[in-house]
N, C-alpha and C positions, 0 to 999 in steps of 0.2 A: 315812755319806751315805745319804739316803733315795732311793727310786726316782725321785721327782720331780726331785730335785737332779741325779741322774746324767743324766736326760734333757735338762735345761736346759743342763748343761755340754757334752754332746755336740752339741747344736744350735748353741751358740755356736761351737764348734770348727769345725763345718762351714761356718758363715757366714764366719769369719775366713779359712779356707783358700780359699773361693770368691773372696773379695775380692782376695786376694793373686794368685791365678791370673789374674783379670780384668785387674788392673793390669799384670802382666808381659806379657800378651798384647797390650794396647793399645800399650805402649811398643815392643815388638818390631815390630809392624806399621808404626808410624809411621817407625821408623828404616829399615826395608827399603824402604818407598815412597820415602823421601827419596833413598836411594842409587840406586834404579832410575831416578828421574826426572831426575837431573842429567846422566847419560850423558856426563860430561866426559872428554876424552882423558887418557891417563896423564900427559902432560906438564903438565897443569894440577893443581897441588897446592893445592887450596883447600877449606877447610871452609865449609859453607853457613852464612850469617848469618841472623839472624831477619828476616823480611820487614818492611820499613819502608814500602813503597809499596802503596797500594791504589787502587781506583777512586775518582775518575775520572782520577787521574794515570796509571794504566795501564788498559788496556781490560778485563782480567780479573784479579781479585785472585789472587795466588799465582803469576802467570805473566807472564813477559816475552816478548812476541810480537815476533819480528824479521823484517822484510821483507828478503828476499835473492833476487836473480835467479838462483836455482839452476839453472833450465833452460837459461839462457844459458851458465852456467859461466864461471869466471874464475880458472883455476888460476894461482897457488897460494893465492889469497885466499879463494875460495869455489867449490865444485863438489860433485858427488856421486860416491861411490865405486861399486864394482861391486854393492853391496847397496842402492844409492840412498840412502845415508846422507850427510847434509851433512858435508863435511870442508873443511879449509883454515885458513889463518891467521885470517881474520876470523870464521870459525865458532868456532874455539877461543876467541878473544877474547870473542865474544858469550856463549858458555857460561860462561866465567869470570865475566863481569860479572853474568849472571843469578844465579849461585850466590852471588856476593858480596852481592847485594841480597836474598838469601833467596828467590829465585823460580825456577821451572822455566823453562827456555828452550824456546820453540816457534818453529820456523822456518816462514815462509809464503813460498812460491815465487811471485814476482811478476815479470812481464816488466820489464826494466830501464827501458824507455821509460815505463812506468806506475807506477814505484815511488814517486815523490813524491806523486802523487795518492792512492796507496794509504794512505800514512800520514796524509794529510790527511782521508781518509774513515774513519779509525779501523779499518782492516783489520789494523793492527799498531801497536805502541808506538814502535818505532824502526827506522830503516833502517841496516843495516850491510852494504853491498854495493859497496864501492869507489866511493862517491859523492863526487865532487870538490866541494869547497866553492867555489862560484861565486857572484858577487854576485846574479845573478837567482834562484838557488835560495835564498840566504840571506834573500830577501825573503818567502818563503812557508813556510820551515821553519827551525828553530833547530838549529845544528850544535855538536857537541863533537868537536874534532879529535883523531885518534889515530894517524895514519899519513901518510907522504909517498908520493907517486906521481908520475906523469908519463907521457909517451908515448915510444915508440921504434919503430924500423923494423928488421925482420929480413930476412935473405936466406938462400938455401941456403949451406951450408958452402963457404967459398972465395970467396963473393961474385962469381960469374961475370959479373954485369951491372955490376960496379963501382959499386954504389949507395953514396952517401955520407950518406944520411939523408932527411929529409922536405924534399926540394929538387928542382931540375929534373933530377936524375939519375934520377928516376922517370918522366919524360916518355917516352912510347912503351911503357911497361910495364903489367903487370897487378898490382894490389895487393889482397890480401884483407884484410877488416876486419869486425868485428862491428857489427851495427846499433845505433845510438844512442851509441856510444862517442866520446869526444873525439878520439881518433886518427883515427876514421873521418871526422869532420867536417873535420879538418885535411887528410886525404888528398883530400877533395872540393874543398877550397879550393886545394890544390896542382894538382888537375886543371884547375880554372878558370884558374890561372896559366899552366899549360903551354899552354892554348888561347890565352890572351891574348898570350903571347909568340910565338905562331906555331910552337910546337914540336909534336912528335908527341903523340898523345892518350894521356893517363893514364887507364886504366880501373880504377875502384874496384869490386871484387866484394864485395858485402855478404852476410853470412850471419847467421842468428839465434843461432848459438852460437860462442863464442870458440874452442872446441876445433876446430870445423869449419873456421874461418878459418885456424887454424894448420896443420891437416891439408892444406889446399889448397896451402900452401907446401911442406910436406914431400913431398907427392906430385907436385910439379912442375906443378900446374895454374896457378899464378901465379908471378910473379917476386919478390914481396916480401910481407911481412905488416906491417901497422901496428896497434899495440895498446898496451896499458898496460905500463909498465916492468916491474912485477912478473911479468907474463905472459911477456914476452920473456926476462927473466933466468931464469925457471923452466924454459922450454923449451930455452934455450941450455945449461943444465946437464943436463937430462933427455935431450935428443937432440943431444948435442955433435957427433956425426958428420954431422948433416944440417941444423943450424939455428944461426945466429949473428946477434948484433946488429951492425948496420952504422951507423957514425956514433955520435954520443953521444945519450943520452936528452935530451929537451927538454920544456919546459912543466912544470917542477916545480910541484907543487900539493899542498895539504893534502887529505886524505881525512877525512870526518867522519861521526859517527853523527847522523842527523837525526831530530828529533821534531816534533810539531805546534808551530806558532808559538805562543809564549806558555806552553808547558808547562815553566815554570821549575823546578819541583820535580824532574821527571825529568831535565832537563838537568844540574842540580846533582848529582844522584845519579850520573849517568853520569860526569861529570867527576871526582868524588871516587873512583869505582871504578877508572877508568883510571889515575889517579895511584897508587892502591893496588896495582894490577897491576904497574905499573912498579917501585915500591919493593920489591914482593915478589920480583921477578926473573922472574915468569912471562911478562911482556911480551917480554923479551929471549930467553927460551927458545923462545917460539912463533915469533918472527921467525927465529931461528937454524934451527929445525927446517924452516922453509919457504924457506930461503935468501933472506931478505928483510932481513937485518941493516942493509944500507945504506939502507933506507927507513924507519928508525925515526923516530918523531916525538919532538921534544925537549920533554918535559913540564916 
């Protein structure tokens, strides 16, 4: 072999080795980024799918943006942990859905009272925040149902005031509730009924946070708490010695993922993904983990 041939052979070997190293490096970086961005809880056993949705179906390609009233908090469906990380049943479902669609999940904290306008304004792609499917809401956003809920009343353990539910047994008492929730509106209606019937005044004490409203009951500042059924069931188990549901849950209603009116492609994708979650078994696992099995939606 001549000196020129040896030099050419060596140069080709260097080029081939460099190409192989570059390819391996790119593959490794992509895989690591994908694993880091999903941040799905251990309970969610789901491999990421190839992204099928892009703008304008979603606001940002590669990302599913979810509006959730995290600051309000609504254990066990959504709230933040000690490290300010979103947790809860709906959070896990949202992360599973995003991964199933081949997207990264990004949560946007929005006040519950402003959450529908937020999705209409394009601040997020979908609302997953225990949003009840009501006719007036269905006129302005499109829903994909995925959970059942309702309202309930709780009292201190032993029910010293003999409260029987959302009725005149609350007249003359103080009830805590979170701003904007259906149970709060029902408590306000009951307060009007107490007054109309000439009975003692029912005082509804509203707070910006569900957890604060519950704490008012636990600390003895109020006589009862009115809130969503999942919240009452969660705290009845978590604080069994100081908190109990009184009467039966009422106002059963569907909870849905809401998107902009007319965004049929995203609605169809969400519906298909929720059905897949149910068939996969992840849906029942998530509900069981958060003591919400009784509130499963029948897909």
